[in-house]
Structures are given as C-alpha cells and as structure tokens.
N, C-alpha and C positions, 0 to 999 in steps of 0.2 A: 771482529774483536770488539768487545764492549769496553768503553772507556772507564777508568776508575771512577767510583763514586766519591763525591766530596765528603761523604760521611764516614770514610774509612778510618778516621781516628777514633771512632766509637766501636766497641766490639758488637758484632751482630748477635741477636737473640738466636740461640741454637736450641734444637729440640730438647737436649739437656737431660738432667737427672730425673729419676722417678720422683713424682710428687710435684714437679713444676707444672705450670699451666701448659706450656708448650708440649711437654711430654704427655700430659693427659689427652691432648688432641690426638697424638699418635697412638697411644695405648688404648684409648677408650672411644673417642669420637669417630675416628676413621674406621675401625672395625665395625662399630655400630652402624655407620652409614652404609658400609658394604652390605650388611644384612638387610638394612631398610630398603635399599635399592633393589635387592634380590626379591624381597617380598612384594614390592610395589608393582613390578612388571614381570610377566611370565617369560623370562629369557630362556632360550633353548640350551641344551646340555653343554655345548661348546662355550657358551658365554658364562654359564655357571662355573665351569672348570676354570675359566680365566679369572673370575672373581675369587675362587678358592686360592688360586696361585698368588694373586695380588695380596690377599689377606695373609697368606703364609709368609710372603716376602716382608711385609711391613711389620709383622710381629716377631719373626725369627730370622730373617735373612738380610741380605745386603742389597743396596740399590742397583737395579739393573736398568740399562737404557731402553728406550723404545726400540722395537724391532725395526730393522732397516726398511721393511715393506710398509711400515705404518705411515699413512699420509702425514706430511709435516714433520717427520722424524728429524730432518736435517736441521730444523731450528733448535733442536735439543742435543745435537751431536757433540758439541764441544764443552758441555758442562763438566766441571771438575769433580763432581761428587760420586760418580759411579764407582761401585766397589766398596763404598763406605757403608757403615751402619746408618740406618735412617735416623737414629738418635744422635748422631754426631755432626749433622749438617745444619746450616741455617734454617730456622723455622719457616721463614717466608718461602724459601726455595722448596723445602720438603712438602709443605702444604700444596704449593702450586703443582709440583710434579706428581704428587699423589692424584690430584684431580685429573691431570692429563693422562696418567696411567689408567685411571678408572674408565675414562672415555675410550681409551684404546682397547681395554678389555671388553667393552660393550660394542665395539665396532662402530662408534659414532661417526667416524670420518671415512670409513671404508665403504666403497660402493657395494650395495646390496640391500637386503630388507631392513637392516637396522641403521642405515645411513640417516643421520640427522635426528634420530629419536632422542629426545631429552629425558635422561633417566630421572631427573628431578621434577619433571612436569606434574606427576601425580601429587607431590607435596605442595607445589605452588598452587595448583588448581583447587585442591581441597581447602587451602587457607582462604582463597578468594570466594569460595562458595558459602562460607559460613554466615549465619545470621548476624554475628557480631559485625561483619562488614556492612550489612544492610543498615544496622543501627548507626554505625559511624558515618556512612554516607548521608543518611537522613539528617544527622546532626549538623551537617553543613548548612542546612536551611536557616540556622540561627545566625549565620555570618552577617546578614544585612542589619541585624540589631546591634552590631558592634561598631565602635568608632573605627576610622581608617587605621589608627595606630594599633588598636586591639586586633583588627583583622591581620595586619602585618605580623604581629607577635604570635597570634594563634596559629596561623598557617606555617610560620617558620618552625615553631615548636612542634607542630604536628609532623612536619617532615623530619625533624630531628629525632623524635621519639617514635617514629612510625613502626619500629620493630617491636613495640609493646602495644598489642591491639587495644588494651584498655585505655591507652593514652593517645591513640591515633587521632581520631576526630571527635573525641568525647567532649564537645563543647557544652553539652547539657550538664556536665559536672560543675560548671560555673567557676567562680573565683577559687574555690577550694581545690578543685582539680588542677587549675593552672598553677596555684601556689605549690602543690606537690611537685609538679614538673620543674618549677624554677628552683626548688630546694635541691634537686638532683644535679643541677648544673655546677660543675667545678670551675668552669670559665665561661663567661657570657659576654662575647663581643658583638652581640646582635645589633646594638646601636651603631657600631662601626660598619657593619654589613650594609645597613640601609643608607648610611652616609656615603659609602663608596658608590652605591647605585644612584644616588641623587647628586653626586658631585659634578657631573658633566652631562653632555647630551646622552640620551639613552642609546645603548649599543647592544652588543651581543653578550649574552650570559651563557657560559658553559656550565652545565649541571652534570657531574659525573655520577651516575646512578650506582646504587649498591644493590639491594635485594629487590626481587620481584614481589608479586602477591600484594598483601596488605601494606607492605612498606613502600611499594612503588606508587600506590594510589595518592598518598599525600605529596609525593614528589611531583607528580603530574599536576595536582591541584596548585601547588606552589608555582610551577611553571606557568600555568594559566593566570595566576595572580600577577606575576611579573609582567606578563604580556598585557593583561587588561588594565593594569594601573600605569602602564607606560614606563615601567622601570627598565624594560628590555624591549628592543625592537625585534629580537629573535632570541630563541633559547636553543642551544645545541645540547641535546641529551645524549651523552656518551654511554653506550651500552656494551655489553660483552658480545663478542662475535660468535661465541658458542657457550653452552652451559658450563658453569664454573662455580666452584665454592657453594654447592648445594642449591642456593636460591638466588644467585646473582642474575640480574635482569638482562634479558636479550631483547631483540626486536620483537620476536614472537610474543614474549611476555608483555611487552608494552602494548601491543595490539589487543591482547586479551584484557588488559587493564582498561584500555579505552572503551572496549565493549562493556566492561563492568560498570564504568561510569555512565555511559549513555543508556544503559539498561536500567539505571536507577530512576530517580525522579528529582524534581526540584533543582536545587543548586548543583548537585552532582551531575545530573544529566546535562544541564546547560554547560557546565565546565567541560564535560566530555565532548559535546558537540563543537564547542569552540576549539578544543584541542585538535579534533579531527580536521577541522577547517584550517587550523594553523599548520598542520602537517601538509595539507594540500596546497597552501599558498606559500610555503617555505619559511614560515615564522617559527615553527617547531621542527627542528632538523634532527633526525635520528642518525646517529653516527656510531660506527664501530671501528676499532683499531686492534690489530694483533697484539700491540703492547699492553692492552687492557688485561690480557691473560698471561703476561710474562711474569717470571719470578724476580722482578727487578724493582727497585725504587724509582720514583718519578724523576730523580735527578739524572737518570740515565735514559730518559725518554728520547725517541728519535726526533729529528728536526721537524718533520711535518706536524707531529703532535705538539711540539713546543710552539710552532707558529700558530696553531689553532688556539692554544691557551693565551699566547701573547696578544692575540687580536681581541680578546674578550675584555669587557669592562670588569668582569669578575668571573672567576672559576670557583664553583662550589663543589667540594669533594664530600660525597656522602659516605658514611659508614666507616667501620673499623678497619677493614682491609685497605681501603683507599687512604686512610690516615697513616697506617703503617708504611705504606709505600710513599706517602707524601713526606713524612719526616725521616723515614728510614727506620727499618725494624731493628733498632739497635738499643743498647743500654744507655739511653740518655738520662742524666739527672732530671727528675720531673720538673725542676725549676728552670731548666734550659729555656730561654725565650723561644716561643713559637716562630718569631721572625728570624731567628738565627737558624733554626732547623730547616726553614723553607726559603732561605735567602736566595737560592738558586732559581726559584720558580719565576717564569718569565712575565708574570703580571700579578695583579691582586688576586689573592686566593683565600677562600674560607673553608673551614672544616666543620661539618655537622656530623657529630659522631657520638654514639653511645659506647661506653668503655667496655670492651670484651676481650682485651688482651693487655699485656703488661706495659706496653709502650705508651708514654704520655709525656708531653712537654707543656711549658707555659703556665705551670701552676705557681701561685703565690706561696711563699714559704709557710705562711700561717695556714693556708688551705691544706697544704701537704701534711703538716703536723696534725691537723684536725682529722684528716682522712686516715692517716696511719694509726691514729689512736683509736679509731673506730673499727668498722668491719674489715677483716683481713683481706677480703676478696673484692674490695671496692674497684680495683683496676679491671677486673674480668667479669663481674657479675651482671653487667648491663643495667645496673641501678643508677649509675652516674653518667653524665654526658657533658659535652662541651660545645660551645660555638666559638671558634677561634678565627681571627681574621688578620691577614698580613697585607697591608696596603702597598 
C-alpha cells in the first residue's frame, strides 16, 4: 500500500476538459505517437492489432488493466482507476500508464523476438545523427576561451536548454545567444546551485536524467565538468530502467551518447573519453530504479531511493516530468515557494526544467503578472525555463 502524499491538500491535474493542455496530450499527442511508432518499426500483424486496440481504448473506451500474463503486471494490479474514462483520471497517472500499455502492446517485456526492443530508438538515433549535433559538439572547443564562471554558466544553461537544439551548445552565438537564454528564465537560482556545491567538501551529486539524444549530451558534459572541476567526487546518473515517455534516457541511450561524444573531436571527444574512464573507475555511476517509471510523485519514493538522494551533496532533477513528480502534479498557485513544495525531499535539490506543462511553483508575483499578460501558452510552450534550488 502506498502511503499518502503530503501534497494531497492540492487537487491533482486531471486529463480534464477538451482544450486543456492535459487533454490535448490524450486527444492529440498519444494517438500521434502510436502512429509514429507504427511507421518507425515494421511490427508484425499481432502487434499492429494491439496498437489499434490501444488507440481505440484511449480515444473511445475505458481504462483496462494490464493482462495478468504481462510481465510486471502485479505492480499495477491495485491501481484505482480501472474502468474509468481516460479523461477523468490524474494526468500524471494516465500518461505513465499509457506508456506502460504501449510497451505491453509491443511485447517489450515478453520473452521472444521483440523483448527489449526500444520503440523510440529510431527517433532518438535520428536526432543524434544530425549535422546540428556535430556543430554543437564542435562549439565546445570555445570553452577554454571563457572564464571559469562563464564556463559554469554556459554548461549549466546548455543542460537546462538541451531540449532546444539551437540553444544546446551554441557557444558561437556569443553574448547575444546567452542573453536570449537568460531572458527565458522565469526563476534563476543558479548562483545558489554553485554555492551548494562549494559549501563543503566535494561529495556525490545525483543527476536525474530526462531525455536521451541531443538532450543527454549536455547533461553528460555537465557531469564531466562537475568531476573535472572538483565540484563532485562522483556523479550518480539516474536513468530509466526501460523506455519511457518517448525519449527518456536509458543506460543504452547513455552508451550511445558516450560513443557520439568520443566519435567527435576536440573538447567533446576528450569529455567523452573522461566520462568513459569515470564509468570504469566508479566516479560516474549509472543507476536505474523501478520508481523512475512509476506514476507517483517523489514524496512517495521508496526508502532506498530516499537514502540515495539523502547521501548526495546535491540532487539535480532534469526536465519537465521530473519537475512534476518533484513538486507534485497538482494545482499549485504559481507563487507557492519551491521550498514549500519540496520540503519533504531528503537533501538539497535543484530543478533544471523547461516549462512544458501547467505546473509551476516559486514565481515572484511580478513575474507571474508579466507572464500572464503575455503569451497565453508560456507554461507549456517550452520557451521559458527555470533553475530552482532548495538547500
């Protein structure tokens, strides 16, 4: 039995009414993803029919549990939402269960020819193979020309904005490009982040990854930077134990990204080689946990994961999904202090997140007023971001 969340005084975001962001994910994004997966890989007729059935269910039917014979089905057996309409349940749970059902339809966990096949790998690999990634990696050669503070700032922002390829490693855009990135920040606690890392003896940093592909590359370079500058004696990179949310990073994705770095030249190749060595000597630890794919907020994390985060000098949560799980995917007033929403967390925690869903905390009243007076979709468009730290 899962213990109650300390966030239960706030109503959860539900899939909701037509026209809401959450509903658009169910009505538009998930059906489109099913078709994209179908086109990317030549699945046999039985798998095609399973995709058809899932598409029919999410668009016209009611939530059905995993089949009893599905590996791992027992973990989902006691969920309270079966038999309800997809539109009527919490958004975080519905998204998570959709991806679990998609993997079941494709026999990802079932012994046989499709065991372990990542349905999202074609998308991840195509993004990594682009010429834009070559340009971004070669731009890293400009890092030695920056001051130490500028390198800190640039690599942190690169990790933050890594989901936007034109802002990933484009150091060649100079101060103008950096200013554009800073203008998109609705909260910037980056100075506090570096202060936390400098406050005591260097220790372990947990970096909870988000997406693979071009987004994971700057995360890895940031990990290398923490190790080479002595901010961390080790970095624990938390990854998904299996494919999740289209492009979430797995161990296999991390190894592909390390190959992409070492196959480049200059600073990127050197960072890749250092990271490979760091894996080999235990300074870069690749870790997975079943809870990383659970439809739960982090305040319900199991004891072993809590102990891992408690032992860290700092835990860095990357991306939108991790943010929703960190503060709770609930209707917080946007001015709710980030420290209040994360008071349960067992150690210092930072969020690096571009805004792609409605939930946000920690905004100044003046910032909220300015944003609400501007573009209506600032919470979900990915054009704004935040660096938040709770010490």
